[in-house]
N, C-alpha and C positions, 0 to 999 in steps of 0.2 A: 863688494861690487853691488851696484843699486840695480834693482830688477828692471829690466827692459821690457819690451812689449812682445817678444817672439811668441812665446806661449799663451799670453793674453789675446793676441792677435787672432791665435787659431781658436782660442773658445770663443772669442767675438763673432768668428766666423760660423762656428756652429749654431751659436744663438740666432744668428739671422736667418738662419733654417727655418726657424719657428716664428721669425718675425718680432723676438724678444728685445728687450734694451736693457743693458746692463746698468739698472739704476741703484741696485742694493739699497743702501742705507747711508749712501756716501754724504749726505747731508746731515745726518745725525751728529750731535754734539759728542766729541770725543770724551772718550771716557777719561778719568783721573789716572787711572793706572795705580792706584794705591794698593797693593797686592797685600792680601791678609797675612799677618804674622801667625797663622794657624795652618794646621795641616788635616784637611778633611780628605777622606778616603785613604788615609795612611794608618797601616797597623804594624805591628812589630815586625811582621815577615811579608807585607803585599801594601803594593801602591795601586789603587784603582782610578782608573782614567776613563772618558768618555771620548766619542767621535760625532763628529756632526758632516754628513755627506749626503749629497744627493742620489741616493739608493735606486730609486724607483722613478720611471717616467722615461721621456725622450732623451733627456739630457744626461743621462745616469751614466752611460759610458765615458764620458770625458770627466766624470767625478768620482764615481763610486771605488776605483781601484786604489784610491788613497788608503782606504782601511786595509787593503792586503799589504800594502807596503809597511803599515805599523804592525800589523799582527806578525808579519816575517821577522822583523827588527825585535820586538818583544820577544818572539819564540828564540831568536838567537841569544839574546841577552839572559833570559831566564836559562837557557840550556848552559849558560857559563856561571850561573849562581845567582842572578840578579843584579842588583846595585845595592851596595853597602848591606847585604842580607835581605834585601827584600824583591820580591818577584813582582813583576810589572803585569798588571791584567787590564786588558781593554774590556772593561766589565760592562760598558753601557754603549752599543753602538746604533746611534740614532739616524733617522732619515728626514730629511727636512723637504723631501719631495720637488727640490727645485723652488721653493716657495720661500720669499724673505719673512712673511708672517710666521710660516710654520717653523722656520729657521730660529726666529727669536723664542719660540714656544718650548723648543727641545733644547735651548741654550739654558733657559730658565728651569727646566725639570733637571737637567744634568746637575745644575748648582743646588737648587734648594729642595729637590728630592732624593736625588742619587748621591749628592755630596761627593761628587768627583773632586779628585786633587787637581787634576788638569784637564784639557781639551786638547787631545793628540790625535790630529786626522781631521782636519776641516777642508773638505772639498766641495764646494758649491758656488753656484753663478750667483747667488744673492744672500750675501751674509748678513741677515738682518739682525743676528744675535751679537754681533761684533761690539757695539756700544754698550750692551747690558754686561758682556763677558770683561770688557776692559773696565767698566765700572765696579765689577765685583773683584777685579784683581786676580782673576782665574787664568794661570797660564796657558797660552794657547798657541797652537802649532798646526801650518797647513800650508796650503797652496792659495796663493792671491790672485784672484782675476779682478778686483776692483779696488777702489780706494779705501775700502772700509778698515783696511789693516794699517793705515797710516796713521802716525801721532798717537799711538796707543801701546805705551811701552811693556805692558804684559802680551802683547799679541807679537807672534814670531812668525813671519811668513817666509818660506823657502827663498833664498837668493836675497832677502831683505823685504821690507814691508812697503817700500815706495815704487808706484809704478812709473817708469819715465820713458815715455815713448821716444821723445828727443834723443836720450841717450843711445839708441840704436843707430842714428844717423851717420856719425862716422864710420861704424862698421858697414853699413850698407853702401857708403862711398867708396869704401876700401875693397868691398867684394866687386863692386862694379868696376874698380879699375884693375883688379887682378883678372877679370874675366875680359878685358879690353873693350868694354861697353863704349860705343859710339852713340847709340839713340836708345833710351829707356823707356819702357812704359810700366806703369803702376796700377794695379787696378784692386778695388776693395768693395765690399757692401756698404750699403748706406745705413749703417748703425754704429754707434758710438766707437765701441773697440776696435772695430775692423777699420773703420773711415779714419779715425784717429792715428793708429799705427802707420797706416801708409801714407796719411798725409804728412806725417814726420819724416817719413823716407823721403817724399817728394821735395819737402822744404830741404832738408839736409844735403840730398845730393846737389839741388840746385845750387845750395850755398857753397859748395866745394866744387863748383864749376862745373857739374856734370850736365849732360844734355837729357834733361826728362823731357821728350818730346810728346808724350802721349800720358794723361792719367784718367782715371775713371775712380772716382772714390764714393760713388753712389749706385754702383752696379746693381740692379736689381736679383734678388735670388730666383734662379730657375729661369732667368732669361737666356736667350740665345746669345752667345758670346760672339757671333760672325761680324756683327757690325763693328765693336770694338777691334776685332782681330784685323779686319780690313784697314781700320784707322792706323793700326801698328804697321801694316804693310806698306801704308802710303808714307808713312813716317821711317821706313827703314829700321824699324825696330829690332836691336839684335839681344835685349836682355829685358825680361820681364818679372818684376816682383809682385807677388799677389799675398793680399790678405783675405783669402777665400777659405772656405771649407774644403774637404776633398774633392766633394762634389763639382763644386764651381772649377778646381784647379783641374781637374780632369776635362771638363767641358771645354776650356780654353784651351789646354794642351792638344785635344782633338781637333778643335777648329784651327788651331795652328798648322797641325799636320795637313788638314783637307785643304787649307788654303796655300800650300807650297812655302810656308816660312820655315826658315831655321833660324832658332835663337836660343840663347841659356834662359834657363827659368830658375828663379828661387821664390819657394814656397815658404812660407811660415806655418804651415799647418801640413801634416802627412807623414810625420815621422813614426811610422808604425809598420810592423811587419805583416800583419795582416792585409792592410792597404797595399803595400808593396807586392805582396803574392797575387792581390787582385788586378791590380794597375801596372804591372812590372814594366811592360812594354810602354805605356804612355809615360812613364815617370823616368825612363833611362836618361840620365844626363840632368836631372833635376837636382838642384842644391837646397837644403834645408839648414836653417838657423838655428842654434840651440843655446842653452844657457848651462848645460851640465856636459861631463865627460861624455862623448857617444859610446852606446854599448860595444859597439864594434872595436874600440880602441883595447878592450881587453886583449883580444887575439892580434891584432895589429901591431900592438907593442908590448909584448910579453914581460910582465913583471914593473912596467912604470906606473901602472894605476892600479896599485893594491887595494885602495877603496872599492873601486869598480868590481875587482876579482871578487872582494867578500861580499859584495852585494848580489852579484850573479849567483855565487856559490849558495848563499842562503835562500834566496828567492827560490832558486831550483829546489832547494830541500823543503821549504815550508810552502810556497805559493808559486809552484811551477808556472802556471797558467798566465802568470802575470809578470814574469821574470824582465820581459822586453816591454813593459807598459809604463810610458812616461809617468802618469799620474800615480802608480805604484812607487815610482821611483820618489815622486814628491813625498808619497807617505812615509817612506824609509828615511828620507831627509828629516822630515818633521819630527820622527821617533828618534832619530841620533842627536839631533838637538835638544830635546827634552833630556835624553839620557846622558849627555854630554854637561848640561847643566846639574844635573842631579848628582853626578860624579865628583863635581866641582864643590857642592855642598856638603856632601858626605851623608852621615847618619842623621844628625840633628836637621832634617829637612823641613822647612815650611815653605809656602808659595812666595812669600816675600823673598827669602834667601835665594830661592831658584830663580825668581825674575831678575833680583840683582846680580847673581852671578852670571848669567847670560847676558845682561846689558854690560858688564864690564869685558866681555870677549871683543877681540878687535881682530881676529883673523879665522873666523869659522868657516871651515871649507866644506860642510855638508857631508862629512864622513870620507873626505877624499873625493868628492863627486863635483864641486864646483869651484870657482875662484873665491877667494876670502870674503866674507861680510863683516864688516865692522859695526858690532851692534851699539857702539856709542853713537854713531850718527845714522844707522840704517833704517830708524823709525820714521824720521822726519826728512833727510834729504838725499838725492843721489849724489853719491861719492864715486868720484874716479878712483882706479881707471874702472872703463866700461867694457867688459870683454864679453868673448862670443866664441862658440864651436861651431863647426859645421859638418854635414856630411854630403856626400853626392851618390845618386845613384848610377851603379855601374853594373851591366849586364845583371840585372835583376836582384841587387844586393846593396845595402848600405855601406858606405867606405869612408872613414874619416876624410875630410877634405881642408884644404889651406894649412897643412901642419906647418908648423914654425920649427926650425932645426930638424932633429931626427925625429923626434915623436911628441913635441907640444902642441895639444889640440887647440889651445886658446890664444886668441889674437886679441890684445887688448890696446885702448885708446885712452889718452890722458885728459881730454876734456871732450867738451863738443862741439869745439871749434878747431879740432885739427883731426884730419884722418890718417894721421902719421901712426903707425903702430909703437908702442912703448914696451917695455919690460914689463912683464907680469908681476903683481906682488910676489915676494919672496915663498910665501907658503902654498902658492899654486899647485895643485895637482900636476904631476908631469914635469914640473920645472927642475931642470938640473938632477934629475933622479937617475939613479943606477939601478938597471934592470935586475931583478932576482929571477929566482926560477919557479915563483908561483904560477899555478896555473887555475883557470876557471872551473875547475872542479865538473 
């Protein structure tokens, strides 16, 4: 599965709050990816790695929990004896403070002074160290919100390293059709990630013959949404797609209520139980698009998603405050990808062997939390099928939405030119799974 734009649009919306632009180092020359045939940070009984995350500052809540997910996963693995007789240690946790320059500095320190074997747990809006880590061949794992991960064979982003906004268009069109939309509105902030995500939605839905009657992809943060809402009223809008932060989404939802409109809403940001607790009434009926198995699937479909059951159980054991945090889940997946590669290599591990092992994987599913990633292509091109999951807010709680069959949470599309669902890849979690008696712990 190629990485679509749903989580990226959400982060782009948050950045818009501070009038930032996701520039990162996307124009930097791609590293050769020639991983070292050595094993820094590896002893007879331990493997030391580092993390790079935006821990402090106004953007930290969107990125810092990636470290908590890594720590929980390592704790689980170590309790089981480690990997090939070695315990995993997140020995160096660095804070890039949301700065591209600082990100490069801490990346250099991890490699040159701390001699880490890998960087596991990257969560940052400005991945300034990407080119450097790639040039050093340091295996790197985390959550991508920019193009810095692309075309760098030793950098492994959750859900694949390619950002593809257009890949979400078939899913947008299908969602609109399922909701019976006759007149669609799309709203985004005027910053690259937010605007690009929603402009792709506009272009795609119109390509599929849907009536996008109103779009505003340059909405100023903090502005009164009434003028846009009145335009929606004039166009009889019955479905709204937004690429806004929670504050903007709530402002539009309130203005819609205040002006007597009734419409479905699809948000690309807001899948958070704390947010739902605060804005439950305003979010009732809202749909949210996801790239992973929804947390709620564990209880809704007992035994069908054992990878999610494991995640919830171990997070509750080791990092309970972050169990239902999407960024922590990103960290968990990053750690799982790292460990999956280590297990494939065995005891005689080197950086090159690890990178080569992962790059031979064709159906990595994030520990049973996502549709498969084919790492033979996922560094450079978006490869179909393009899959999505979703939830709907019902009476103050999230519930899985658009279920296929009796319990399949993913809907997949075979190309960017068709909004007709296709069968998910055979290894997709929840596909043709016989339920067990596993509980969430």
